[in-house]
Backbone bond lengths (Angstrom), bond angles and torsions (degrees), N, CA, C in turn:
res aa  C-N    CA-C-N  psi(-1)  N-CA   C-N-CA  omega(-1)  CA-C   N-CA-C  phi
1 X - - - 1.463 - - 1.523 109.10 -
2 X 1.333 117.51 126.21 1.455 121.26 -179.92 1.519 109.12 -95.94
3 X 1.344 114.56 130.21 1.454 120.50 176.42 1.511 108.77 -124.80
4 X 1.335 116.80 160.41 1.450 120.19 177.96 1.516 109.20 -119.19
5 X 1.299 116.07 122.61 1.450 121.89 173.64 1.514 107.32 -103.14
6 X 1.302 116.55 162.80 1.455 120.04 -170.81 1.519 111.12 -133.06
7 X 1.342 115.71 155.30 1.450 121.14 172.50 1.516 108.47 -127.12
8 X 1.324 116.35 161.19 1.460 121.40 -178.11 1.518 109.11 -113.27
9 X 1.331 118.00 84.28 1.459 120.81 -174.21 1.509 114.06 -63.85
10 X 1.342 118.45 -32.26 1.466 119.83 -179.86 1.519 110.58 -61.57
11 X 1.335 115.97 -45.09 1.456 120.15 178.89 1.513 111.19 -64.67
12 X 1.328 116.18 -47.75 1.464 120.28 -178.31 1.515 111.00 -62.02
13 X 1.348 117.10 -41.44 1.460 120.30 -178.10 1.524 111.12 -63.54
14 X 1.331 117.33 -43.43 1.461 120.01 179.09 1.525 110.52 -62.04
15 X 1.334 116.84 -41.22 1.457 120.10 178.64 1.519 110.97 -64.03
16 X 1.337 116.57 -39.58 1.458 120.75 179.86 1.521 110.59 -63.93
17 X 1.330 116.63 -41.78 1.459 120.43 178.84 1.524 111.08 -65.12
18 X 1.325 116.95 -21.28 1.452 120.90 -179.69 1.526 112.04 -83.02
19 X 1.291 118.80 -14.75 1.458 122.07 -178.39 1.506 110.06 153.54
20 X 1.326 117.00 -177.24 1.461 121.34 179.28 1.522 109.75 -63.23
21 X 1.333 115.24 136.61 1.458 121.15 -176.71 1.521 110.27 -113.75
22 X 1.323 115.26 139.95 1.458 121.78 176.27 1.521 107.75 -124.97
23 X 1.316 116.65 128.47 1.457 119.34 -178.64 1.514 112.15 -144.76
24 X 1.327 115.35 153.64 1.458 120.41 176.41 1.521 109.59 -145.84
25 X 1.324 115.18 132.83 1.456 122.12 171.26 1.517 106.69 -105.00
26 X 1.324 116.98 128.57 1.456 120.30 -176.19 1.514 112.60 -126.53
27 X 1.322 115.57 145.06 1.463 121.89 174.54 1.520 108.25 -134.10
28 X 1.321 116.11 127.20 1.462 121.71 175.46 1.519 107.76 -113.16
29 X 1.329 116.76 126.27 1.463 121.95 -177.27 1.522 109.61 -116.75
30 X 1.331 116.02 130.57 1.456 121.70 177.00 1.529 110.32 -93.00
31 X 1.322 116.45 170.21 1.460 120.41 -176.20 1.522 112.98 -64.19
32 X 1.328 117.10 -27.21 1.467 119.44 -178.78 1.522 112.86 -88.18
33 X 1.348 117.48 6.03 1.454 121.03 178.40 1.514 114.22 91.90
34 X 1.326 117.46 -6.73 1.460 120.79 175.30 1.525 108.80 -84.10
35 X 1.322 116.81 178.45 1.456 118.02 178.64 1.506 112.76 167.07
36 X 1.325 115.26 -154.70 1.463 120.84 -177.02 1.519 110.14 -146.28
37 X 1.317 116.06 138.46 1.458 121.28 172.65 1.523 108.21 -107.78
38 X 1.312 115.85 146.86 1.457 119.71 -179.37 1.519 109.50 -152.49
39 X 1.299 115.83 157.77 1.448 119.03 170.54 1.517 109.85 -152.81
40 X 1.319 114.79 152.99 1.464 122.63 -179.73 1.517 108.18 -135.01
41 X 1.319 115.98 133.99 1.454 120.16 176.36 1.523 108.55 -139.69
42 X 1.322 115.63 131.61 1.454 119.96 -178.11 1.515 111.53 -147.60
43 X 1.314 115.46 160.12 1.455 122.14 -179.63 1.521 108.50 -117.10
44 X 1.317 116.19 155.80 1.454 122.04 178.09 1.533 109.83 -49.09
45 X 1.331 115.36 124.87 1.460 120.38 -174.83 1.524 112.38 -59.92
46 X 1.318 117.71 -34.69 1.463 121.31 -178.61 1.526 112.17 -67.50
47 X 1.353 116.01 -30.41 1.463 119.87 -176.99 1.518 113.15 -93.90
48 X 1.332 117.32 -19.22 1.464 120.06 -172.41 1.522 112.80 -61.16
49 X 1.321 117.63 -38.60 1.457 120.65 -177.84 1.511 112.98 -65.64
50 X 1.319 117.48 -33.96 1.464 121.30 -176.29 1.527 112.16 -72.14
51 X 1.341 116.35 -23.17 1.471 119.59 -175.54 1.527 111.47 -120.17
52 X 1.332 116.71 21.88 1.466 120.26 -176.49 1.521 112.09 -59.13
53 X 1.340 117.49 -35.23 1.455 119.87 -178.39 1.518 112.25 -66.25
54 X 1.346 118.12 -23.44 1.468 121.38 179.44 1.526 111.95 -83.86
55 X 1.310 115.98 -31.15 1.463 119.40 -170.01 1.515 114.78 -102.22
56 X 1.332 118.00 -27.86 1.461 119.97 -171.59 1.523 112.82 -57.58
57 X 1.342 117.83 -43.81 1.455 120.23 -177.92 1.512 112.79 -62.36
58 X 1.334 117.32 -47.12 1.464 121.28 179.92 1.517 111.40 -65.91
59 X 1.331 116.31 -41.29 1.463 120.28 -179.25 1.522 110.40 -62.93
60 X 1.326 117.44 -46.44 1.456 120.65 -178.87 1.522 111.27 -65.30
61 X 1.338 117.65 -37.34 1.464 120.98 176.89 1.521 110.93 -63.21
62 X 1.326 116.09 -45.50 1.463 120.59 179.37 1.522 110.79 -62.83
63 X 1.321 117.76 -42.59 1.466 121.76 -179.71 1.523 111.06 -63.67
64 X 1.333 116.70 -40.09 1.465 120.55 179.64 1.524 111.19 -65.24
65 X 1.334 117.09 -41.66 1.463 120.69 -179.72 1.526 110.92 -68.82
66 X 1.321 116.41 -36.79 1.458 119.99 177.00 1.524 110.58 -62.84
67 X 1.321 116.53 -42.94 1.460 120.92 178.98 1.524 110.66 -61.71
68 X 1.332 117.52 -41.16 1.461 121.71 178.68 1.520 111.71 -63.38
69 X 1.312 116.69 -29.32 1.468 120.57 -178.90 1.521 112.28 -88.19
70 X 1.329 117.21 6.99 1.451 120.73 174.79 1.513 115.37 96.14
71 X 1.324 117.57 6.60 1.461 120.87 177.76 1.526 110.50 -80.56
72 X 1.318 116.03 146.75 1.457 121.75 169.76 1.522 106.92 -93.10
73 X 1.314 116.80 119.59 1.461 122.23 -172.98 1.520 110.20 -115.71
74 X 1.318 116.13 137.82 1.462 120.75 177.50 1.521 109.87 -149.21
75 X 1.324 115.74 153.43 1.458 121.33 176.54 1.522 109.56 -82.46
76 X 1.313 116.48 156.34 1.459 119.54 176.83 1.525 110.12 -147.47
77 X 1.315 115.16 153.82 1.459 123.36 172.25 1.516 106.71 -139.26
78 X 1.324 116.59 116.74 1.460 120.49 -175.93 1.516 110.33 -159.20
79 X 1.328 116.34 139.79 1.458 121.24 174.68 1.509 114.87 59.66
80 X 1.320 117.44 29.94 1.456 120.38 179.40 1.514 114.38 85.30
81 X 1.336 117.37 6.10 1.466 121.71 179.01 1.528 109.78 -120.94
82 X 1.315 115.53 149.74 1.459 120.83 176.33 1.523 109.00 -134.09
83 X 1.323 116.26 139.73 1.458 120.03 -177.28 1.511 110.42 -179.56
84 X 1.341 116.80 -143.65 1.457 119.82 178.59 1.523 109.79 -141.45
85 X 1.329 114.61 159.54 1.460 121.77 178.39 1.517 108.69 -134.29
86 X 1.332 115.98 153.10 1.462 121.06 -177.61 1.518 109.32 -142.50
87 X 1.327 116.25 149.26 1.465 120.51 179.31 1.524 109.66 -145.87
88 X 1.332 114.99 153.38 1.458 121.10 -178.55 1.521 109.05 -154.58
89 X 1.328 116.32 135.18 1.463 121.18 179.55 1.525 110.33 -86.99
90 X 1.331 116.18 153.87 1.464 121.04 174.78 1.519 108.99 -137.87
91 X 1.334 115.62 151.54 1.463 121.56 -177.59 1.517 112.53 -89.94
92 X 1.346 116.73 -24.11 1.458 121.57 -177.28 1.517 108.53 -140.50
93 X 1.331 116.16 134.59 1.462 121.29 -177.36 1.522 112.09 -58.46
94 X 1.332 117.67 -29.49 1.461 120.39 -178.31 1.527 112.44 -77.05
95 X 1.327 117.16 -6.11 1.455 120.38 -179.37 1.522 112.17 -115.50
96 X 1.324 117.72 8.25 1.462 119.15 -177.31 1.521 110.67 -71.26
97 X 1.328 114.52 150.33 1.458 122.69 -176.47 1.517 107.15 -124.88
98 X 1.330 117.59 105.63 1.461 120.24 -173.73 1.513 111.89 -82.52
99 X 1.311 117.95 -60.07 1.459 121.11 178.66 1.514 109.29 -127.30
100 X 1.328 117.48 107.46 1.460 120.17 -175.73 1.508 112.43 -71.99
101 X 1.338 115.10 156.95 1.457 119.87 174.24 1.512 108.64 -63.94
102 X 1.313 116.49 147.59 1.455 120.17 -176.91 1.510 110.06 -131.03
103 X 1.330 116.06 150.22 1.448 120.47 178.40 1.512 112.41 -66.29
104 X 1.348 117.77 -14.25 1.456 120.18 179.96 1.517 110.96 -87.82
105 X 1.322 117.30 -1.31 1.460 119.71 -179.18 1.522 109.67 -73.34
106 X 1.324 115.47 134.76 1.460 119.70 -179.73 1.516 110.27 -81.76
107 X 1.346 115.89 175.96 1.465 120.19 179.29 1.515 111.64 -62.80
108 X 1.342 117.21 -20.91 1.457 120.21 -178.86 1.504 113.29 -88.78
109 X 1.319 117.62 10.62 1.459 120.43 -177.05 1.513 110.75 -60.29
110 X 1.324 115.00 143.24 1.461 119.66 -177.04 1.517 110.51 -101.17
111 X 1.322 116.48 133.81 1.446 119.64 170.72 1.521 107.65 -94.25
112 X 1.320 115.47 136.30 1.460 121.28 -175.05 1.521 108.66 -103.08
113 X 1.334 118.91 108.64 1.458 120.03 178.72 1.522 110.98 -72.12
114 X 1.316 115.87 126.50 1.459 121.71 179.96 1.517 108.32 -120.94
115 X 1.304 116.55 120.83 1.459 122.17 -179.11 1.522 108.26 -97.57
116 X 1.333 116.58 109.96 1.461 122.27 179.59 1.519 109.08 -114.86
117 X 1.317 117.00 122.15 1.463 121.17 178.28 1.521 109.72 -125.17
118 X 1.312 115.18 147.10 1.462 121.56 178.85 1.521 108.35 -126.73
119 X 1.321 116.04 123.18 1.468 121.53 177.72 1.525 108.60 -106.38
120 X 1.331 115.12 114.59 1.457 120.27 -177.06 1.522 110.86 -86.97
121 X 1.319 116.19 124.46 1.450 122.50 171.80 1.518 108.31 -115.61
122 X 1.329 117.45 169.30 1.460 118.40 -178.12 1.523 111.11 -69.87
123 X 1.332 116.98 -43.98 1.460 120.56 -178.43 1.523 112.96 -100.47
124 X 1.316 117.74 -16.14 1.466 120.46 -177.90 1.527 111.00 -137.73
125 X 1.317 114.70 163.17 1.461 122.41 175.55 1.526 107.16 -132.61
126 X 1.334 117.74 127.42 1.463 121.65 -176.52 1.524 110.31 -110.41
127 X 1.333 115.11 126.96 1.462 122.13 177.50 1.525 108.84 -107.37
128 X 1.324 117.00 132.45 1.466 122.02 175.98 1.529 108.41 -126.31
129 X 1.332 116.03 125.73 1.464 121.60 -178.30 1.520 109.30 -126.02
130 X 1.326 116.25 128.75 1.466 121.76 176.81 1.529 107.88 -133.39
131 X 1.334 116.72 129.36 1.463 121.38 178.38 1.518 109.37 -140.39
132 X 1.318 116.27 141.94 1.465 122.49 175.58 1.524 108.28 -114.23
133 X 1.320 115.98 114.68 1.463 122.34 -176.72 1.518 109.12 -111.05
134 X 1.333 116.47 118.84 1.463 121.73 178.04 1.521 108.05 -119.92
135 X 1.328 116.73 96.81 1.457 121.20 -177.29 1.521 111.92 -69.42
136 X 1.331 116.99 -30.56 1.456 120.29 -177.97 1.514 112.52 -61.52
137 X 1.346 117.41 -37.69 1.461 121.11 -178.02 1.523 112.24 -72.13
138 X 1.341 117.29 -16.30 1.459 119.59 -178.51 1.518 112.31 -82.41
139 X 1.339 117.26 -8.03 1.462 121.23 -179.83 1.519 108.51 -111.50
140 X 1.334 116.63 116.85 1.461 120.58 -173.32 1.524 113.36 -87.41
141 X 1.346 118.34 -7.02 1.458 120.54 -178.88 1.522 109.74 -77.34
142 X 1.339 119.74 122.81 1.467 121.81 -178.63 1.528 111.41 -58.15
143 X 1.332 115.99 132.36 1.457 121.09 177.10 1.514 114.21 79.31
144 X 1.344 117.31 -3.70 1.462 119.16 -176.28 1.517 112.17 -71.59
145 X 1.334 116.92 -31.37 1.462 119.79 -175.56 1.524 111.87 -58.75
146 X 1.346 117.10 -44.87 1.464 119.40 -178.30 1.528 110.88 -65.92
147 X 1.337 116.10 -37.28 1.458 120.24 177.26 1.526 110.25 -64.13
148 X 1.334 115.61 -41.64 1.455 120.91 -179.67 1.524 111.14 -64.71
149 X 1.330 116.07 -38.49 1.456 120.06 -176.71 1.509 113.52 -56.90
150 X 1.332 117.17 -27.78 1.456 121.11 -179.44 1.517 112.66 -87.93
151 X 1.324 117.91 -7.34 1.456 119.93 -171.92 1.527 114.18 -122.76
152 X 1.311 117.58 -1.49 1.456 119.34 -176.63 1.525 111.45 -122.02
153 X 1.319 115.04 137.44 1.462 122.85 176.22 1.522 106.37 -121.56
154 X 1.324 116.25 97.13 1.457 121.53 -174.34 1.521 110.36 -118.46
155 X 1.324 115.62 132.04 1.463 120.83 -179.48 1.526 110.27 -131.14
156 X 1.326 114.79 157.97 1.457 122.24 172.93 1.518 107.26 -122.32
157 X 1.334 116.71 125.66 1.460 122.21 -176.80 1.519 110.18 -117.45
158 X 1.324 116.21 131.46 1.460 122.20 179.82 1.523 109.03 -123.19
159 X 1.332 116.11 116.59 1.467 122.98 -179.23 1.526 108.13 -101.81
160 X 1.323 116.56 110.83 1.460 122.20 -173.83 1.527 111.87 -101.97
161 X 1.334 117.75 154.83 1.466 120.93 178.77 1.527 112.66 -78.09
162 X 1.328 116.73 -18.60 1.468 121.82 -178.90 1.523 108.91 -141.26
163 X 1.317 115.79 170.10 1.459 120.44 176.60 1.526 109.18 -66.17
164 X 1.332 118.38 131.31 1.468 120.38 -177.51 1.522 112.21 -66.72
165 X 1.329 114.73 147.94 1.461 120.62 177.36 1.521 110.37 -71.78
166 X 1.336 116.18 -39.60 1.465 122.03 176.20 1.524 108.56 -158.43
167 X 1.344 116.34 157.10 1.464 120.53 -179.65 1.523 108.94 -169.84
168 X 1.330 116.35 170.59 1.461 121.06 174.88 1.531 110.96 -129.14
169 X 1.338 116.69 32.75 1.461 122.11 -178.66 1.527 111.12 -67.23
170 X 1.338 115.26 156.03 1.463 121.06 178.26 1.525 111.84 -82.74
171 X 1.328 116.75 -33.97 1.463 121.17 -179.21 1.520 109.63 -135.01
172 X 1.333 115.77 146.02 1.459 121.77 179.80 1.522 109.15 -132.48
173 X 1.332 116.34 129.38 1.457 122.11 175.32 1.515 107.38 -131.37
174 X 1.334 116.41 92.06 1.452 120.21 -174.20 1.515 110.08 67.27
175 X 1.330 116.09 -119.70 1.466 121.01 178.55 1.527 112.51 -98.25
176 X 1.330 116.48 11.13 1.468 121.28 -179.87 1.528 109.49 -102.64
177 X 1.335 116.29 120.18 1.460 122.33 -179.48 1.526 109.66 -106.75
178 X 1.338 116.39 141.53 1.462 120.88 179.53 1.518 110.37 -131.10
179 X 1.323 115.51 130.64 1.463 122.29 175.11 1.528 108.63 -109.57
180 X 1.331 117.22 132.48 1.456 122.15 172.78 1.524 107.79 -90.63
181 X 1.318 117.35 116.37 1.458 121.47 -175.15 1.522 111.28 -88.24
182 X 1.323 115.88 130.20 1.460 123.16 180.00 1.527 109.29 -93.78
183 X 1.336 116.56 125.25 1.464 120.57 -178.06 1.518 112.89 -73.86
184 X 1.338 117.40 -13.40 1.463 120.71 -175.28 1.519 113.54 -102.43
185 X 1.321 118.00 -11.57 1.456 120.84 -175.56 1.522 110.77 -134.10
186 X 1.330 115.36 165.23 1.456 120.38 175.14 1.523 109.03 -73.03
187 X 1.307 115.96 136.10 1.460 121.98 -179.76 1.524 109.38 -112.06
188 X 1.318 117.13 121.73 1.464 120.26 176.31 1.525 109.01 -98.69
189 X 1.318 115.19 127.95 1.459 122.21 176.96 1.518 107.60 -112.48
190 X 1.324 116.27 122.54 1.459 120.82 -177.58 1.522 109.34 -137.69
191 X 1.317 116.38 131.82 1.459 120.78 175.90 1.524 109.27 -153.60
192 X 1.306 115.34 145.02 1.466 121.92 178.21 1.520 108.25 -136.45
193 X 1.325 116.37 127.82 1.462 120.11 179.94 1.526 109.76 -131.76
194 X 1.321 115.02 151.19 1.458 121.90 176.52 1.519 108.36 -122.98
195 X 1.329 116.31 125.22 1.460 120.91 -179.03 1.524 109.09 -122.03
196 X 1.333 116.89 153.76 1.464 120.13 179.62 1.522 111.39 -66.93
197 X 1.318 116.05 144.33 1.458 121.59 172.34 1.526 106.36 -89.67
198 X 1.338 114.97 89.45 1.458 121.45 -171.00 1.523 112.15 -57.48
199 X 1.329 117.05 -40.81 1.460 120.54 -177.07 1.519 111.29 -61.80
200 X 1.331 117.06 -49.69 1.464 120.04 -178.59 1.520 111.97 -68.25
201 X 1.341 116.33 -34.91 1.466 119.16 176.74 1.522 109.84 -63.40
202 X 1.335 117.10 -42.38 1.461 121.13 179.86 1.527 110.89 -64.59
203 X 1.347 116.01 -42.03 1.466 119.84 178.69 1.524 110.49 -62.21
204 X 1.336 115.54 -44.33 1.464 120.24 180.00 1.520 111.22 -64.05
205 X 1.332 115.89 -43.16 1.467 119.99 179.55 1.525 110.45 -63.46
206 X 1.343 115.82 -41.44 1.457 119.39 178.97 1.516 111.69 -63.51
207 X 1.342 116.00 -42.53 1.462 120.11 178.56 1.522 110.97 -63.92
208 X 1.334 116.25 -38.23 1.463 120.23 179.55 1.523 110.67 -64.59
209 X 1.332 116.10 -40.27 1.466 119.91 179.14 1.520 110.49 -63.76
210 X 1.341 116.28 -42.09 1.462 120.53 178.51 1.524 110.26 -61.38
211 X 1.343 117.19 -43.12 1.466 120.84 179.23 1.522 111.28 -62.78
212 X 1.326 116.30 -39.89 1.468 120.09 179.02 1.525 110.49 -63.16
213 X 1.333 116.47 -43.52 1.467 120.71 179.40 1.523 110.43 -63.56
214 X 1.343 116.55 -45.42 1.467 120.20 179.97 1.522 111.10 -62.56
215 X 1.338 116.47 -40.21 1.454 120.25 179.42 1.525 110.59 -64.74
216 X 1.342 115.92 -40.28 1.462 120.50 179.22 1.526 110.44 -64.04
217 X 1.354 116.63 -42.74 1.464 121.14 178.33 1.522 110.17 -63.37
218 X 1.335 116.85 -41.37 1.462 121.67 179.10 1.526 110.92 -60.94
219 X 1.337 116.77 -43.88 1.461 120.43 179.61 1.520 111.40 -63.60
220 X 1.323 116.61 -40.67 1.467 120.08 179.86 1.523 110.66 -64.17
221 X 1.333 115.85 -40.35 1.467 118.90 179.81 1.521 110.81 -66.94
222 X 1.333 117.09 -40.61 1.462 120.45 178.11 1.516 110.36 -62.24
223 X 1.307 115.90 -38.93 1.463 120.02 -179.01 1.520 110.81 -65.67
224 X 1.353 115.59 -40.12 1.454 119.36 179.33 1.524 111.09 -66.99
225 X 1.354 116.93 -40.45 1.458 120.83 -178.94 1.523 112.04 -67.58
226 X 1.325 116.94 -27.73 1.462 120.43 -177.90 1.520 112.56 -79.34
227 X 1.327 116.38 -13.64 1.473 118.71 179.65 1.525 110.86 -77.47
């Protein structure tokens, strides 16, 4: 299933011009395919005050639209950065919404094609996700990409319920994968995981228990008849 996620380059560009930017897009996936999407974006705390008049309008617009789309939005100040973070739960991985379209997005906004496939097995379910993220194409100002590359620290974090079958992440901490996104080049994100199909396993286990009980009863009856 192909889905399109979106980024808001106008907002990000203004924040970058205000100082060094730190951002993270996160996805947490549970064993049943549900989970939570989140993202955090902040600017250097020392520079934020000097450029507040440039950023406040776009930030507030983005926060309002996120709230309308069901995200929980809050401000944060941590590690020398100040900004906002948002999170939203989803029931199915194929319906998750990572970065919603925003009214602050310019005509040059990039849509990110994400190919999500689910292979159903009787005892397991395999999820495969592939996305190509090109941040440079989302900025229409000539020469801006190279300038941005020196001022932005952007990562994508994926928290999985099990150890991934395969991936191309830059860092791994248990079941948490992190990709460092390059503002000057296309970034490919690929991960494949296999999780147990709990419902079918439970049904099979229950049926096996019933068969064991029936077999035991059958043996007892045979033993009685043989006496």
